[in-house]
C-alpha positions as CSV (number, residue, x, y, z in Angstrom):
1,M,64.8,-53.4,50.4
2,D,66.1,-50.3,48.7
3,E,64.1,-48.2,46.5
4,K,65.7,-49.3,43.3
5,K,65.0,-53.0,44.1
6,K,61.2,-52.0,44.8
7,A,61.0,-50.1,41.7
8,Q,62.0,-53.1,39.5
9,I,59.7,-55.5,41.1
10,Y,56.7,-52.8,40.5
11,E,57.9,-52.5,37.1
12,K,57.9,-56.1,36.7
13,G,54.4,-56.4,38.0
14,I,53.1,-53.9,35.6
15,I,54.6,-55.7,32.7
16,V,53.2,-59.1,33.9
17,L,49.7,-57.3,34.3
18,I,50.0,-56.0,30.9
19,V,51.0,-59.4,29.4
20,L,48.0,-61.0,31.1
21,S,45.7,-58.5,29.9
22,V,46.9,-59.1,26.1
23,L,46.6,-62.9,26.8
24,T,43.1,-62.5,27.9
25,I,42.0,-60.5,25.2
26,G,43.6,-63.1,22.7
27,E,42.0,-65.7,24.5
28,L,38.4,-64.2,24.3
29,W,39.3,-63.7,20.5
30,F,40.1,-67.3,20.0
31,A,37.0,-68.5,22.1
32,L,34.8,-66.3,19.9
33,F,36.1,-66.7,16.4
34,G,38.3,-70.1,16.6
35,L,36.1,-72.5,18.1
36,T,38.2,-75.3,16.8
37,W,41.3,-74.1,18.4
38,W,40.9,-75.4,21.9
39,S,44.5,-76.3,22.0
40,I,45.5,-72.7,21.6
41,L,43.1,-71.9,24.6
42,I,44.6,-74.5,26.8
43,L,48.1,-73.1,26.0
44,V,47.2,-69.6,26.7
45,A,45.4,-70.5,30.0
46,L,48.6,-72.6,31.1
47,T,50.8,-69.7,30.4
48,K,48.6,-67.1,32.2
49,A,48.4,-69.6,35.3
50,F,52.1,-70.0,35.2
51,L,52.7,-66.1,35.1
52,V,50.1,-65.7,37.9
53,V,51.8,-68.3,40.2
54,R,55.4,-67.0,39.4
55,D,54.9,-63.3,39.8
56,Y,51.9,-62.7,42.2
57,M,51.8,-65.7,44.7
58,H,55.5,-65.2,45.4
59,I,56.2,-69.0,45.3
60,G,59.9,-68.1,44.7
61,R,60.2,-66.8,48.4
62,L,59.8,-70.4,49.5
63,F,62.9,-71.6,47.7
64,A,65.0,-68.3,48.2
65,G,67.4,-67.5,50.9
66,E,66.8,-64.6,53.3
67,E,69.3,-62.3,51.4
68,E,67.5,-62.5,47.9
69,Y,64.4,-60.4,49.3
């Protein structure tokens, strides 16, 4: 894997980490101040789970060919 590809993967990981942090802070805010907004909390939790599985668990490698990675 060339250095440019590694840098792109690293950058994407950092962006996802920042997005997850913002979502976690938002989730905490909704839990503290919006007790009746449980549906938003579920949506945020599902979004975070999707991002973690997609970007950090490398599930895509199971379905990708050798030349893609």
